[in-house]
N, C-alpha and C positions, 0 to 999 in steps of 0.2 A: 548392804550398805552401798549408797551410792557416793562417788569419787568426785571430786571437783575437779576438773579437767583444765579450767581456764586459770587457775590461780597455783601458787605451789604452796607447800605443805605450811602450815601455821598461820596462813592468812586468814582472818574471819571472813564469813560468810555462811550463805545457807548452803546446807547440802541436800537438800529436798528438791523436789520439784517446784518450777517457777508458778506464781501465782496467776489464774486465769486473770484477765483484764475485767474491770467491773464496767458492765455495760450501761448503769444507771449511776451517775453521780450525784444524785438530789435526794432530797429526802424523801420518804416513801409517801408522805401525804400529799406531795405537789405531782405525783405521778396523776396525768389527766386519763380519766377513763371514761367510757361511755356511761356507766352509772353516775358517776359525779355528775357528768354535765345534763344528762336527766333529771336527777335531783334537782339541780340548780334550775332548771326549766320548770319543771312541776312547781317548787316553790315559787317561780315568779308568776305562773299563772294563779297559782291560790291567792296571792297577795297583790293582784291586779288592780284594786281599788285604792292601793297606796301609791301606785305610781300613773304619774301623768307623762312619762315619755316611755319610749321604747328604747330596751337598753341595746347597746352596742354588743356586737361577739366579744370584744375584749373584756367588756363589763361583766358579760355571762362567763367567760371563760376563769375571771379572777374570783369571781363569785363561786365556782364549781372549786378552786383551788382550795380557797379557804374554808370551803364547806359552811358558806353564807347562810345566813336564816333571816326572815323579817326584812325584805328588800325595800325600800321605799325612795322617791326622789328626794334630791338634794340640791337645792338649788346654787349652783356654784356664783353667788352674788355677795359681797360683803355687805351691802346693805339688808339682806333678808336672813343669812345663815352666816355662823362663824367659817372664817377660812384662816389659815395658818400665814404667818405674817411673812415669811420667805417663799415666795411664790417665783416659779420659772418665769422667763420673759413672755413664752408661748402659753402661758396658763389660757384655759378656755373660760374668761370670765362671762358670765350670763349663760352658759351652758348647763345641762343637768347632769349632776353625778348621781349615781347609785348608791345608796346607805345602806351597809348592811352590819349584822352582828354575827360575831363567830366566837371561836372558842378563846381568841387572844383580845377581845373586846370589840369595839365599834370602829368602822373604817368607812370612809366614801370613796367611792372607785371614779376616776375620771372616765371620760368618752375613750381616750385611748389606752385605756387598762391599767394606767398608774393610779395612785390614791395616796389617801393620807389617812392617818389613825386620828379618831376623835377622843381619845384617852388621854 
């Protein structure tokens, strides 16, 4: 039996070995692997007819993180497509977003990797 050497008797605390620190403090689905990136690039190549722009690295990375499917270009112009009412000051009006479907619904990924949900 291990004894507590730093506290006196009757003080609550663990008598076992200390836990090892956790290396990854994120959800397992957000771990970026080569296979996820390769799947995202293959999906982009497969659906290239739906794209009128070249997706940025940040868009491809977010698509891989969400395991997105069916990518298409989404024009970030309020006259053409729906945009949320609350937009940041530096919102890229007129740029092209990447619309994807994933397990949580549909999202539009901005050129800098951020995005918003269409649901």
